[in-house]
Structures are given as C-alpha cells and as structure tokens.
C-alpha positions as CSV (number, residue, x, y, z in Angstrom):
1,M,48.2,101.0,158.5
2,S,48.6,102.9,161.7
3,T,49.9,106.3,162.7
4,C,51.8,107.3,165.9
5,S,52.0,110.3,168.2
6,T,53.5,111.0,171.6
7,H,52.9,113.4,174.5
8,V,55.7,114.1,177.0
9,L,54.9,115.7,180.4
10,D,57.4,117.0,182.9
11,A,56.0,115.4,186.0
12,A,58.3,117.2,188.3
13,R,57.2,120.6,187.2
14,G,53.6,119.7,186.2
15,R,53.7,121.0,182.6
16,P,54.2,119.8,179.1
17,A,57.8,118.9,178.1
18,S,58.4,121.2,175.1
19,G,61.5,120.7,173.0
20,V,62.2,117.0,173.6
21,F,63.8,115.4,170.4
22,V,62.1,112.0,169.6
23,T,62.9,109.4,167.0
24,L,60.8,106.6,165.7
25,S,62.5,103.4,164.6
26,D,61.3,100.1,163.1
27,A,62.2,96.5,164.4
28,D,65.5,96.6,162.5
29,G,66.6,99.8,164.2
30,N,66.1,102.0,161.1
31,Q,65.0,105.5,162.0
32,I,61.7,106.2,160.1
33,G,60.8,109.4,161.7
34,A,61.9,112.3,164.0
35,A,60.2,115.1,165.6
36,T,60.6,117.6,168.6
37,T,57.8,118.1,171.0
38,D,55.9,121.2,170.5
39,V,54.8,123.8,173.2
40,G,52.1,121.3,174.4
41,G,54.7,118.5,174.7
42,R,53.2,116.6,171.7
43,A,54.8,115.2,168.5
44,R,53.3,113.3,165.6
45,F,55.0,111.0,163.1
46,D,54.1,110.8,159.4
47,P,55.0,107.2,158.4
48,D,52.1,104.7,158.1
49,L,53.1,101.8,160.3
50,G,52.4,98.2,159.4
51,P,52.1,95.4,162.0
52,G,55.3,95.0,164.0
53,V,57.5,96.3,166.8
54,Y,58.5,100.0,166.8
55,E,60.5,102.1,169.2
56,L,60.3,105.7,170.3
57,T,63.5,107.1,171.7
58,F,63.5,110.3,173.7
59,A,66.6,112.4,174.1
60,T,65.9,113.0,177.7
61,G,69.5,113.8,178.7
62,Q,69.9,116.5,176.1
63,W,66.5,118.0,177.1
64,F,67.4,118.2,180.8
65,E,70.8,119.6,180.1
66,E,69.4,122.4,178.0
67,Q,67.4,123.4,181.1
68,D,70.4,123.1,183.3
69,R,68.8,120.2,185.2
70,E,70.3,116.9,186.3
71,T,68.9,113.6,185.1
72,W,69.7,109.9,185.5
73,Y,68.3,108.9,182.1
74,P,70.3,110.1,179.0
75,V,67.6,108.5,176.8
76,V,64.3,106.7,177.2
77,T,63.5,104.1,174.7
78,L,59.9,102.7,174.6
79,P,59.1,99.8,172.3
80,F,55.6,99.0,171.3
81,T,53.7,96.6,169.1
82,V,51.5,97.7,166.2
83,V,48.8,95.1,165.3
84,E,46.5,94.9,162.2
85,G,43.4,96.9,162.4
86,E,44.4,99.6,164.9
87,T,44.5,103.0,163.3
88,H,46.5,105.0,165.8
89,Y,49.0,104.6,168.7
90,H,49.6,107.4,171.1
91,V,52.5,106.7,173.5
92,A,52.6,109.0,176.5
93,L,55.7,109.6,178.7
94,L,55.6,111.2,182.1
95,L,59.1,112.3,182.8
96,S,61.0,113.5,185.8
97,P,64.8,113.7,186.4
98,F,65.0,110.3,188.3
99,A,61.9,108.4,187.1
100,Y,59.6,108.0,184.2
101,T,56.4,106.1,183.4
102,T,54.6,105.5,180.2
103,Y,51.1,104.3,179.0
104,R,49.1,104.0,175.8
105,G,47.0,107.0,175.5
106,S,44.1,107.6,173.1
C-alpha cells in the first residue's frame, strides 16, 4: 500500500500556498480524502492506496478568490497512477493565476 501527500507553491509570489482545499479521489470518482494545505503549503492524506489511478483536485478558484486575486483555473485536477511496491507519492503543484505545472516530488 502507498500514501500520498502534496505541496502547493504560489509561483507568482514565491511562497507556499497555505489554505488550498484539496480532495483525493479513486478511479471511480469517490472522494477518499480531503485536506487543506498548511502554512507550508503541504497536505497529507491518510488512506492507504492500492494500485490504480487516483486524482488530486485543488480548489484553486476558491483559494485565489479568498485572496482577492483573479485566476483562470477554478480547479486543478491531477490524475496519477499508483503501482505495486511504491510506498509514497508526493504530488507537487506550482501555481500562478494563469498557469500551473506539476511534478512527482519525493
């Protein structure tokens, strides 16, 4: 089984994105976890993940709105594949109002 965490960075301001609501869903679209990024922009999910496809969905529109900032992305959804034998997945999101990028962190 595997675990999952995320780290969201506000690339436009060069600091962690604190307060972003994130959900974790399985391949059937069932929400199996939810968290809000902490002061360091990090969130961890409790469920043990078996092999398969999962999605992290970031409420980016809500987050930008709370800061009175405009954005083009109301949500960012990042699917990823869990394989047998991997113990942890860290999905990083670099976020700005009109662009984002992601990578598998460690």
